[in-house]
C-alpha positions in Angstrom: 4.1 -20.7 14.4 3.0 -17.9 12.0 1.6 -14.6 13.2 -1.2 -13.1 11.0 -3.5 -10.2 11.0 -6.5 -8.9 9.0 -7.4 -5.4 8.1 -11.1 -4.4 8.3 -12.9 -2.1 5.8 -15.9 -0.1 7.0 -19.3 0.6 5.5 -19.6 4.3 5.9 -18.5 7.5 7.7 -19.4 6.1 11.2 -18.9 2.7 12.8 -21.8 0.3 12.7 -22.6 -2.0 15.7 -21.2 -5.0 13.8 -17.9 -3.1 13.1 -17.6 -2.2 16.7 -17.7 -5.8 17.6 -15.4 -6.9 14.8 -12.8 -4.3 15.8 -12.4 -6.2 19.1 -11.4 -9.4 17.4 -7.8 -10.2 18.2 -7.0 -11.1 14.5 -8.1 -7.6 13.4 -4.9 -5.6 13.4 -6.0 -2.5 11.4 -8.6 -0.6 9.4 -8.5 0.4 5.8 -10.4 3.5 4.8 -12.0 4.1 1.3 -13.7 7.1 -0.3 -17.0 6.1 1.2 -15.5 6.6 4.6 -14.0 10.0 4.0 -16.6 12.7 3.8 -14.2 15.3 5.1 -10.9 15.6 7.1 -12.8 16.5 10.2 -15.1 13.5 9.9 -12.2 11.2 9.3 -10.5 12.4 12.4 -13.7 11.7 14.3 -14.0 8.2 12.7 -10.4 7.4 13.7 -11.0 8.6 17.2 -14.0 6.2 17.5 -11.9 3.3 16.3 -9.2 4.3 18.8 -11.8 4.3 21.6 -12.3 0.6 21.0 -8.7 -0.4 20.4 -6.2 2.3 20.5 -3.4 0.2 19.0 -5.0 -0.6 15.7 -3.2 0.6 12.5 -5.4 3.1 10.5 -4.6 2.9 6.8 -5.8 4.4 3.5 -4.7 4.7 -0.1 -3.7 8.3 -0.5 -1.3 8.2 -3.5 -2.6 11.2 -5.3 -4.2 11.5 -8.8 -6.8 8.7 -9.4 -6.0 7.1 -6.0 -6.8 9.6 -3.3 -9.5 8.5 -0.9 -9.7 11.7 1.1 -10.0 15.0 -0.7 -12.1 17.4 1.3 -10.1 19.3 3.9 -6.7 18.2 2.6 -4.7 19.0 -0.5 -5.8 17.4 -3.8 -2.6 15.6 -4.7 -1.2 15.2 -8.3 -0.4 11.8 -9.6 3.3 11.1 -8.8 4.1 10.7 -12.5 3.7 14.5 -12.7 7.1 14.8 -10.9 9.1 13.2 -13.7 6.9 14.9 -16.3 7.6 18.3 -15.0 11.3 18.0 -14.0 13.9 16.9 -16.5 16.6 17.6 -13.9 17.0 14.7 -11.5 17.9 16.9 -8.5 14.7 19.0 -8.9 12.6 15.9 -9.2 14.1 14.4 -6.1 13.4 17.5 -4.1 9.8 17.7 -5.3 9.2 14.0 -4.5 10.5 14.5 -1.0 8.2 17.4 -0.4 5.1 15.6 -1.8 5.8 12.6 0.3 6.0 14.8 3.3 2.8 16.7 2.4 0.8 13.5 1.9 1.9 11.9 5.1 1.7 15.0 7.2 -1.9 15.8 6.3 -2.9 12.2 7.2 -0.9 12.2 10.4 -2.7 15.3 11.5 -5.8 13.2 11.5 -4.2 10.4 13.4 -4.1 8.1 10.3 -1.1 5.9 10.6 -0.4 4.6 7.1 -1.0 5.3 3.4 -0.3 2.3 1.2 2.4 4.1 -0.8 4.5 4.5 -2.8 3.8 2.6 -6.0 7.2 1.3 -7.1 6.0 -0.1 -10.5 7.3 1.1 -13.8 4.8 2.6 -16.3 5.4 0.9 -19.6 2.2 2.3 -21.1 0.8 -1.3 -21.0 -1.2 -1.3 -17.8 -3.9 1.4 -17.3 -4.4 0.5 -13.6 -0.8 1.7 -13.0 -0.3 4.4 -15.6 0.5 7.7 -13.9 0.5 6.1 -10.4 4.1 5.2 -11.3 6.9 7.7 -10.8 8.3 7.1 -14.2 8.6 5.1 -17.4 11.9 3.5 -16.6 13.2 1.8 -13.5 16.0 4.3 -12.9 13.6 7.2 -12.6 11.3 5.2 -10.3 14.2 4.1 -8.1 15.6 7.6 -7.6 12.4 9.6 -7.2 10.6 7.0 -5.0 13.5 7.0 -2.5 13.0 10.7 -2.0 9.2 10.3 -1.6 9.7 7.6 1.1 12.2 10.0 2.9 9.5 12.7 2.9 6.9 10.3 4.3 9.2 9.3 7.1 9.9 12.9 8.0 6.2 13.2 8.8 6.2 10.0 10.9 4.8 7.6 8.4 6.1 4.2 7.3 6.2 3.3 3.7 4.6 0.4 1.8 6.1 -0.5 -1.5 3.7 -1.9 -4.1 3.1 -4.0 -6.1 6.0 -6.4 -5.7 7.7 -7.7 -7.9 6.3 -5.2 -10.5 2.8 -4.6 -11.9 3.6 -2.3 -14.8 4.1 -4.9 -17.6 1.1 -7.1 -17.2 -1.6 -5.7 -19.4 -4.6 -6.4 -17.2 -6.3 -4.8 -14.1 -6.2 -7.4 -11.4 -9.3 -6.0 -9.8 -11.2 -7.4 -12.7 -9.1 -9.9 -14.6 -6.1 -12.3 -14.4 -2.8 -10.6 -15.1 0.2 -12.4 -16.6 3.8 -11.2 -17.0 5.8 -13.6 -19.1 9.3 -12.2 -18.5 12.1 -14.1 -16.9 13.3 -13.7 -13.4 16.6 -12.3 -14.6 14.9 -9.6 -16.6 12.6 -8.7 -13.7 15.5 -8.6 -11.3 17.5 -6.2 -13.6 14.6 -3.8 -14.2 11.2 -3.8 -12.4 12.7 -5.1 -9.1 15.4 -2.5 -8.8 13.2 0.1 -7.1 12.0 -2.6 -4.7 15.5 -3.8 -4.0 16.7 -0.2 -3.2 13.8 0.3 -0.9 14.5 -2.9 1.0 18.2 -1.8 1.3 16.8 1.4 2.8 14.8 -0.5 5.4 11.4 -0.3 3.8 8.8 -1.0 6.5 6.1 -2.9 4.5 5.6 -4.5 1.1 2.4 -5.3 -0.8 2.3 -8.0 -3.4 0.8 -7.9 -6.9 -1.9 -10.5 -7.9 0.2 -11.0 -11.0 1.3 -14.4 -12.4 4.9 -14.7 -13.6 4.8 -18.2 -15.2 8.5 -18.2 -16.1 9.3 -17.8 -12.4 6.7 -19.8 -10.5 3.4 -21.6 -11.1 1.4 -19.5 -8.6 0.6 -15.7 -8.7 3.1 -13.7 -6.7 0.8 -13.1 -3.7 0.4 -16.9 -3.2 4.0 -17.9 -4.0 6.6 -18.9 -1.5 9.1 -18.4 -4.3 8.3 -14.7 -4.4 7.5 -14.0 -0.7 10.0 -16.2 1.1 12.8 -17.2 -1.3 13.1 -13.9 -3.2 11.8 -11.2 -0.8 12.8 -12.6 2.5 15.9 -14.6 1.8 17.5 -13.2 -1.4 16.6 -9.6 -0.8 16.7 -9.6 3.0 13.4 -7.9 3.6 12.6 -7.7 7.3 9.3 -5.7 7.3 5.6 -6.6 7.1 4.3 -8.4 4.0 0.7 -7.4 2.9 -1.5 -9.2 0.5 -3.2 -7.1 -2.1 -7.0 -7.2 -1.8 -8.1 -10.8 -1.6 -11.4 -9.9 -3.1 -9.9 -9.0 -6.5 -10.7 -11.1 -9.5 -7.1 -12.1 -10.0 -7.1 -13.7 -6.6 -10.1 -16.0 -7.4 -7.9 -18.7 -8.8 -6.8 -19.6 -5.3 -10.3 -20.6 -4.3 -12.7 -19.2 -1.7 -11.7 -16.6 0.8 -10.4 -19.0 3.4 -8.4 -20.8 0.7 -7.0 -17.5 -0.5 -6.0 -16.5 3.0 -4.5 -20.0 3.6 -2.4 -19.9 0.5 -1.2 -16.3 1.1 -0.2 -17.1 4.7 1.4 -20.4 3.8 3.6 -18.5 1.3 4.7 -15.9 3.9 2.1 -13.2 3.9 1.5 -11.6 7.4 -1.2 -9.0 6.9 -4.3 -9.8 4.9 -6.6 -7.3 3.0 -10.1 -8.3 2.1 -12.1 -5.3 1.0 -15.6 -4.6 -0.1 -16.7 -8.1 0.7 -17.9 -8.5 4.3 -18.7 -12.2 4.0 -15.2 -12.8 2.7 -13.8 -11.0 5.8 -15.9 -13.1 8.1 -14.8 -16.3 6.2 -11.2 -15.3 6.7 -11.7 -14.6 10.4 -13.3 -18.1 10.8 -10.3 -19.6 9.1 -7.9 -17.7 11.4 -9.8 -18.7 14.4 -9.6 -22.4 13.4 -5.8 -22.2 12.8 -2.8 -22.2 15.1 -1.7 -18.7 14.1 -1.1 -16.0 16.6 -2.2 -12.4 16.0 0.6 -10.4 14.5 2.1 -8.2 17.2 4.6 -6.7 14.8 1.9 -4.8 13.0 2.2 -2.1 15.7 5.5 -1.1 14.1 3.5 0.6 11.4 1.7 3.0 13.8 2.5 6.6 13.1 5.6 8.0 14.7 6.1 11.2 16.6 7.0 14.1 14.3 7.3 17.9 14.4 4.9 19.6 12.1 6.5 22.4 9.9 3.8 24.7 8.8 6.1 26.7 6.5 7.2 23.5 4.8 3.6 22.3 4.5 2.5 25.5 2.9 5.3 25.4 0.3 4.5 21.8 -0.4 0.9 22.6 -1.1 1.9 25.2 -3.6 4.1 22.6 -5.3 1.3 20.1 -5.3 -1.1 22.6 -7.0 1.5 23.5 -9.6 2.0 19.8 -10.4 -1.7 19.2 -10.5 -1.8 21.7 -13.4 0.9 19.7 -15.1 -1.0 16.5 -14.7 -4.1 17.9 -16.1 
């Protein structure tokens, strides 16, 4: 019997009465925060505490990559896009060191607020074809992405945060934004395996804790988009690559997910393919529809989601201070 969970997004900077009730639902395993929920670091800490007062075990998550994708900015360091690392450092060793410190900084500042998880890092390759990826990627070739992302993950873990690789099996080639349109990558599996999937393969070998799928269709590999494909989730990721962590859907409200049907149908196809943790953001009725679907199913709530809670760590103020200087320097490079 499958175990499944759903993450809840919130309307504002404080919990509503409806959200307080929804957080008690056994199929809700976590919360995802957006910019509308993050007025300041102090306010985020208070919001997290209010969630914990209802269900202490919930996983509090956010997208805090840096650059264009940084939901919380006030009271924490404004982070550069990770592409700035490879842009600044031609020497591999320098880039690896910088990536490790930026991963530590990002995670440490969130862990100080009791946020468990940032959906990072992006393991896609920037081919200059997909504007939604762009400088969110560590580099323009898979070798650079593979090497630098491994160090970034190491830094995250030093601050007690698990890593989530995205967007499997690679989002950099498809020339569409899946938030608004269908995205297609016509390359063969062998080509993907030898290029875009290399950073993901290394991360899995290094015990990556979670993986998020792309709403991208790879017609040479399977007839369904990756997030609704047992070929990708089960046969490739689980069996061929040996991934043992949590599998997240990308946001089921995205335009590229619409081909799967209504929200219940999208959830059903994702779970049937092997997805364990569902995201449905900025669409409350969609969230309610998915909860009704889960209630009517034989699934059990995903207990394993607790493995993504923040771990104990020892804060190093000197290291944090140096990492903030590095981030500011790289922000100048990115600009």
